[in-house]
N, C-alpha and C positions, 0 to 999 in steps of 0.2 A: 410559456406553454401555449400550444395551439391545438384546438380541437381537430382530431383526425377522424375521417370517416372512410371505412373500407367497404366498397360496394360490389366488388368482384366483377366489374364490367370491363375488364381489361381485354377481353376478346369476344367476338361475336359467335354465339352458338345457335344452332337451329333449335327452335322451341321444342321441348320434350326430350332433348338429347342429354346424355351424360358424357362427361369427359374426365378420365382419370387424371389426378393431379399428383405432384410429388408429395411424399409423406415423410418428413414434415414439409409444410408449405409456408414459405415466406418470400420476401422480396428477393432473396438470393437464390432460392431453389426454383423460382418461376419468374424470372425477370421480365418476360414478355407480357405478363398479366397486369403490370402496373400496380402491384401490391404495395401498400405503405410499409416502410421500414419500422422496426420496433415491436413487431408482433409475429408470432409463429403459431400455426395451427398444426395439430397432429391427431391421429386416430390410432386406436389399437388394431384396426383393420385397414380400411381404405378411405381416402379422401377423393371426392369427385365434385366437379362442377355440374350443376343441373340447370338447364335453361328452361324457364317456364314463364307463365303469366301470373304475376303476383300483384295484388292490390291495384289493378288497373294499369300495369306496366310490364313490359317484357323485362325479365330480370335473370341474371346469373346468380345462383345460390350455392353455397358450400354445403355439401352433404358428407357427413362423417358416418360411415356405416356401423361403427361401434366405438363409443366413448370418445367424444370430442374433448380435446384440451387446447385451449387458446392461451398462450403465455406471452407476457410482455417483457421487453428488455429492462424496463424500469417500472417499479410499483406505481400504479395509477390511482389517482384520487377518486375516479369514477369510471365506470364502464357501462355501456349500453349496447344492446343487440336486438335485431329482429329475429324472432323464432317462428318457424313455419310448421304448424300442425304437430307440435311436439307434446307428448304426454310424458312427464317425468320431472326430475329435479335438476335445476341448474345451480351449481355451487360456485361461490366466489371466494378465492383463497388469498391469504398472505402467507407465502411459504407453505408449510404443512397445515396451517390453521384455517379452518372454515370460518370466514368472517360473515358470511350470510348465504342464505339459500332461498330459492323461489320454486315452489311446486307449480307445474304447468298442467293445464287441463286440455290442451289441444286447441283451445280458442285464443290463447294469449298471443299477441303479435309483437309487443315490444317490452323488454324488461331491462332493468339496470340496477346497479348497486353503487353506493357511494361509501368510501372509506378513506377519509382524508388524513387519518392518523397513521395507520400502518400502510395503507395502499393495497391495491389488488395486484398480485403477481401473476395469477392465472385464473381461468374460468373452466369448469368442467361440466359436461353433460353426458350421462350414460346412455347406452343404446344408440339407435339410429336417430340422427338429428339433422335437420336442415336449418341453416341460418342465412340471413341476408346481411344487411348493413350492420356494421360494428362501429361504435364510436368510443374514442378514448383520446388521450393527449395531454392531460394535466398530471404531471408527475407528483406523487405524494412525497411529503417530507418524512420518509421512513428511515429506520436505522436497522441495518441487517442483524446486528448482534442482539436486538430486542426480539428474541424468538417467540415470546408469548404476546407480542404486539400490544403491550399495556402502556407503552410510552415511558417505562421506567427500566433502566438496566439494573438488575439485581440478581440475587442468588437463584431466583426461579428461572431466569434465562439460562444460567449455567446448568441447572438441573435438566432443563429441556434439551440442551445440547447433548449432555451426557446420555440422556434417554435415546436420542437419535443415534449417538455413537454406539451404544450397546446393541441397538437393534440393527445396526449396519444400514440405517436409512440413508438414502441419497442426500438428504439435507445435512448429514454429518460430514459430507465431503466438502469441507469448508474452503479448501484450496483448489477445488475443481480439477484434480488430477485423476479422477475416476477410482481412487483407492482411499478407503476410509482407514486412517492410521493416526499415529501420534502427531504427525505434521498438521493434521486438521485441528487437533486440540490446540496446538501452539498458535495456529492462525486464528482460530476463534477467540482464544484468550487475548491475543494482541488486539483484535477488533473490539472486544469487550473493554479492555483497558483504555483504548482510545476514546471510548464513549461515543455519544451521539451529539451532533450539532443542532 
């Protein structure tokens, strides 16, 4: 594993300017920005780069105008990020489960969360939020079928899956075909039976 830092400095912007970015944003949707692979950013509204002067340095920062979600291709043992003037709560998830949250008062500059057991699959912040540097890169030894992230495969994981299935929750789409059906049940039970290494 290698520590990865995403600093959004892939292009030069005039200080004070905004530049609309693809939504979702990742190394594939914006190849000229030099984004690191393995992470995707999205917003319920818009994603923009904002060029400004931050902590004694010219910097490009990512601005989500409503509800930022940053997701990882693989669960991460730890995640850190710079937050710029944000008042609200940043939540760290493993699948649908909140593994930790940090309330911010507008003065906080760097936050992070470590979850070496389940791993962090995505980070969310509601409202308008500006972030700068993100750090990640150490994959957690997690098990997808362990839905309650307690490191034990048991009946409670099956019950959690069935609750997702009954609610039509996206996490019940176990085979990623965009349809929640009996084939997801079969795929989940096969993963459950395979166990965790």
